[in-house]
N, C-alpha and C positions, 0 to 999 in steps of 0.2 A: 210910645214909639215902637213901631214894628221891627221885626228882625232885619228886613232889607234896609230900612232907613238907619237903624242902629249901626250897621256895619258899612253903610254907604256902598251898597252892592249895585245900585243903579246910579249912573251919573245924571246930570241935568237934562241932557238930550234924551236919555232913556226914560226918565221920569215924565218928560213931556210926551213922549211916544206912548207911554202907558196910559196917560190921560186920554190921548186920542183913541187908543184901543177901547177904552171904556165907553167913549162916545159912539164909536162905530158899533159896538155890541148893542147899544140901545137903538141906534138908527136903523140897523139891519135886522132887528128883532131876533138876534142870536139867543138861543135858549140854553145851550151848554157849550163849554169850552174844554177841549182836551189839552192838558198840560203834559208834555212828553219830554223825556230825555233819551239820549242815545246811550245804550249800554255798551259793554266791552266788545260786543260783536257787531255794533252798528245797528242794533234792533231797537225800535222805539218802545219805551215803556212809560207808564205814568198813570195819572188819574184824571177823571172828568168831573168838573164842577158845574153847578148851575150858574147862570149868568150873574145872579145877584151876589155870588161869592167871589167873583173875579177881583173886585177891588181889594178884598182882604188878601188874596193871593199875591197881589202886587205890593202889599205892605208887609206880610208876614211869611211869604213863601208857602210851600206845601210839603208836608212831611211824607217821606217814603222810607221803607225799610232798606238798610244798607246791604242786606243779603242779596239784593237784586244785582249787585256788582260781583257776586261770588259764584255765579252760575255758568255752567258750560252750555253748549248748544242744545243739550237735551233739557235745559232748564233745571238741572240738578244743582244743588248747592254743593260745590266741591272744595271750597276753602273753609276751614273750621271757623265757626262764628261764635263759639262759646269758649274758645281758648286761643292763645297766641299761636300764629303760624310762624315757624322758623323762617327767618329771612324777610319777614314782612311786619314792619312796626306800624300797626294800625289799631291802636287801642280804642280809638273812637268808634270802631265798627264792631267791637266784640259784643256778643249778646244780641246781634242783629239790631243794634241801636239805630234810631232814625237819623237820616240826613235830610236836608231841605232842598227842594227844587226851587230855583229862583228864575222866574220867567224872563226871557229876552223879548221885550215888546216889539223889537224890529222884525221878529219872525212871525208875527200874528198873521193868520190867514183865515178866511171862511172857506170851508171845504166844499167844493163844487158838487160832490156827490152826496153831500149831507148839508144842505144850505142853511140849516138852523144851527150848525155846529161850527164853532171856532177852534183854532189850533194854535198852540204856542210852544216853541222849543225852549227848554230850560237848561240851566247849569246847576251843578250840585255843590252844596256847601255843608260843612259841619256846623254844629250849633254855636261854635265860637267864632263864626264868620270866615273861617279859612276854606279855601277851595278843597274839594275832595281830590287828592292827587291821583286817584285811579280813574277819574273821569276823562275819557279820551277826547271829548270836545275841548275841554279846558287845557289838556296837554297840547293839542294842536294849536290852540290860541296862544299859548305861551311860546311855542316855537315860532309862530308867525310874528309875535311881538318882538322876539329877538331879531328876526329878519328885518323888521321895520326899523329897529334901533341901528341897524347897519346901513340903512338908507335904501333898502330894497323892498319890492312888492313881488308876490308870487302870483302868476297868472296860470290857470289851468282850464282845460276843456275836456269834456267827458265823451267817450264813445262806449256805450254799454250794450253788450249782447245779452240776450236772455231768451227763455223759451215760453211760448204762449200755447196753452192747451185747453181743450174743452173738457169740462168736468162731467164724467159719467156717473160717478158715485162719490159723494162727499165722505163716505166711510165714517159715519157718526154713530155706529152701533156701540153699545157699552164695551164690547170686546176690543174696540179700536182705540180706546183711551190708553195713555201710557206716557212714558218719558224716554223717547218721543212717541207720539201716537202713530197710528197707521196713516200714511199719506192717502190723498184722494186718488181714485181711479180716473184716468184721463184718456183722451184720444187726441190725435194730431189735428192741427188746423191747416197744415199744408205738408206735403210729403217730402219736401226738401229737394236739394240738388238742382234747383232752378234759381240760382243766385240772381237777385235783383230783377226777377221777371215781374212784369206788370200784372200778369194773370194771377200770380199768387198774392200780390199786394191787394188786388181787387177782392180776393176772397176774405182778406183780413180787414178791409176798409170799414165795414159797419162797426166793428169793435174798436178799431183804431180811431175812428172819428170821436167816439165817446172818450177814449183815453186821451187823445190829443187835446180835446176841448178842456178837459179837467186840468191837464198838465199846464196848458197855456194860462188858464185862469189862476193857477197857483203861482205864476210868474217864474217858472223854472228855466226859462230860456231855451225851450225845445227848438231845435233847428231842423231836424229831419228824421224820417222813419224809413227803415229799409227791411227788405226780406233777406235774411242771411242764408247761408249755404245749407245748413243742416235742417232736418225735419222739425217743423214748428219753431224754428229759430228766427229771431228778429234782432234788429239793432236800432237804438235811439241815439241820436247825436245832439249834443247840447253846445250852446255858445260858450266861449271862454269867458271867465270872470276872475276877479281878483280875490285873494285872501280866503276867508272861511266860506264864502258863499257856495262854491262848487261842492264842498263837503256837506254843508247843510242841505243843499238841493238834492244831492244823491240820496241822503237818508230819507228825505221826504218823498222823493220820487219812488224809491223802492216800496215804501209802505203804501203810498197812494196807489201805485200800479196794482199791487196785490189786492187792495181793498176794492178798487173799481172792478177788477177782473172778477173777483168772487161774487160781487153783487150782480154781475151779468152772466154768471154761469161758466166763467173761465178760471183757469189757474195759471198764474205767472210764477215762474221760479227763476231765481238768480243763482241757483246751484250751478256750479261750473259744468259738470258733465252728468246729467241725469242718466239713470239706468234705463234707457230706451233703445230699441233696435236702430242701428245705423246712425246713432246720435253724433253730433259734432259738439265739441267743447265750446263754451262761451268765455269770452275775455272781457276785461275792462281796460281799454287803452286810455292812458292818462297823458294828454298833451300838456306840456309845461314850458314856461319861459320865465326868465327873471327880468324884472322891470325896475327902472328907477322909481323910487318912492314918490318923488315930487313931480317929475315930468311924465311918468308912466311910459317912457321910451323903452323899447325892447332892447335889453342889454346883450342878447344873444346874436344880434345882427352882425354878420361878418362885413368887414370893410375891405376884404380882398377876395380873390378867386382861388386862393390856395387852401382855405379851410371853410367848411360850411357854417361854422360858428365863430363868434368872436373869441378872443383869448379867454375871457371869463366864462363864456359858454362852453369852451372845450374843457376848462377846469371843472365846471359843474358836471359835465358829462363824465369826466374822470372820477369824480366823487361817487356818482351813481354806480359806476362799474366797480370801484374799489370795494364798496360795501354791498354789492348786489346779492351775494349769497345770504348775508345776515339780514338784509332788508326784506327778503322774500317772505318771511313769516308775516309781515305786515301787509304785503300786497296779495298774498295767497295764504290765508289763515286757516283753511279747511283741509282735511285729509283728502277730500275729493278733488280739490283744485290742482293737486300735483299730477293727476292723471291727464292733465292738458299738456304738460311739457313733453313733447315728443317730436322727433325730427320730421321735416317735410310736411308740417301740418299748419303752416302759417302761425305757429306759436313758437316762442323761443325755447331752446333747451340749454343755452349757455350764455355767459356774460360777455356779449360783444355788442358793438354798435355798427351801424352802416348808414349810408346815404340813401334815403327813400327805398329801403329794403324791408319787406314785411316778414322776413324770416328771422331778423335779429331781435334782440331784447330791446335795444334802444335805437329807434329809427329817427334819424336826423333829417329834418325838412327845412331847407334854407339854402340861400346863396347870397352873394354879395348884394347888400342893400335891400333884401327881402324883409318887409315889415312883419310878415307872418312866420318868421323863423322860429322854430321850436324843436323840442325833443319829444318824441312819442314813446313812452314806456309801455311796452306791450306785455309785460310780465303779469299784470294783475288779473284777478278773477272778480266777477261782479258781486260776489258775496263779501268782499273785503270791507272792513270798517273804514269808511272814507276819511275819518280824522287821522287814523294811524297811517293810512296809505299816503296822504298828503304830507303829514309831518315827517314821515320817513324820507320822502324825497327831498324835503328842505334841508334836513340835517345832513344827509349824504352830500347834497350839492354844496352846501356851505363848507363842509369838510374838504371838498375838492378845491374850492377857492382858497381856503386857508393854507392848504399844503401844496397848491399849484399842481394838482395831479394831472398826469398825462394819460389820455384815454387810448393812446396808440393809434394805429391806422385803421381806416374803415375796412370792414369785412364784406366782401362781395359774395362769398360762398358761406352762408351762415351756419350750415349744418356740417361743415368740414373744417372750418377755421379752428386751429387749436386755441382753446380758451377754457377757463374754469366752468365746469358744468353747473347749472342751477341745481339746487337740492332736489332729489328725486322723491322725497317724502317730507311730510310735515315734521316728523321726528328729526330728520337730518337738518332741516331749516332751523329748528329750535337749538340743536347742538351748535350750529354756526353762530346763532345769536348770543348764546351764553358766554362765548369768549370774546365778544366785541366790546372793546373799551369805549369806542365812540358812542354807541347807543347807551352804554351804562352812564356816560357823562351827560348825554343830552336828554334821555328819557327818564333816567334815574334808576338806581338799583332796585328800589322798592317796586316800581312799576314793572320792571322786567321780571322780577321774581313772581309777582302776582300774575302777569300775563302768561308766563311759561307754565305756571302751576295749572291754570285753567286749560291751556292747550294740551298739557300732558294728560289731563283727566280724560279728554276726548280720545287721545291715542290709546290709553289703557283700556277704555271700553271697546274700542275698535279691535284691538288685538285679542280680546276675549271672545269676539264673535266668530262663529264658524261660517265662512262664506260659501256661496254656491260653487265657486271655483274649487275650493278645498274638497267639498263633498263629491263633485264630479271627478276630480283628479285622483282621490284616494279610496273612495268607498268601495269600489268594485275590485281594484287591483290588489289591495292588501287585505 
């Protein structure tokens, strides 16, 4: 009996799907399969097996070192692996002990840009069959399961901005290695400031056609592609879906887009604000609505003309506002992302809501009887871990329902209305999170200690760097 069967980690339907995957691997002449999991940053990591070994992976899982969950964005291991970390009870991970990847057969795909390669998303387990509590996909699944038990389903739709550039130099000299290494040298694919112009879109279309075709073949629900305002900036819009699918799709989309771009001489970055002349920040706008679990009816739809949302919708909105400062670390987890929060920039700078207003944090779209009624959270950056972003919205919204939170009146002047300002730095966001009892209860103290430790390591490294601004400001005058 293999590890997966021993601990009943795949149900009957999943076991049936696993057998179907094995048959498809044979019929499609797949040579290798990538087994991947999403790490703490939403980055895919894993191993590749030959096709003949896949059946064994569905039986016994695939071992990987647990230290992969202890790394910051430079890939440095920043949490002690050979001794206990204060505030984190994870003896199973000491000594960089192995954990096991368990494939989710429902996620199997054949990669369009590598047609003899399969891909499967995995969950993480300890050797005693318990979920690894630091796994963000499983944390999100647990949150969605609690939502399901209350009779609800969560529907989300993604609007993702990012930058596409042509690679001039891959920067692969020996001197370019490091943690992190030297980024590639790039050039623009359009000069910007011609928002939604067909001319700029046509310049991008040859590459967009390749990217679109692959994304469609992956079944990611791509709806449209747009030229954004800033230089080399674009936006992809995806259809709304229930539960975990949008988060899974976002993880795969980011990885797929970067791989396809690199193979074609382009570089795609989901970094919020690249250091490029005249750059515009990129956001990730998360559209969300709460639905009845059984009927799938949208529970945000208002039955009157006085409010744009139903009573439960207004309470959900109130929950998002109540915990907005604490939740920011999950929607904007990088130091760079906070450089987007600035007034009069079509990005939010404070915790307010408004009706169809692109300057607010929470843009409400809906009216009496409108089946497409939803809340658009405009606070996120495209580098956010999708599982933590979605999970944070659910726990905040449910808290709003539980406590019948009032979001107040709509703000028509988003950059002047008195309201709590969003954190100005990642450090400030972490400070807000540390004192939040609701996240401690829903995400768990161990997870918060772990996540904050990793984020603080990035901040510490950043604070030790001497920036160009500092050199320019002080070198001559003092």
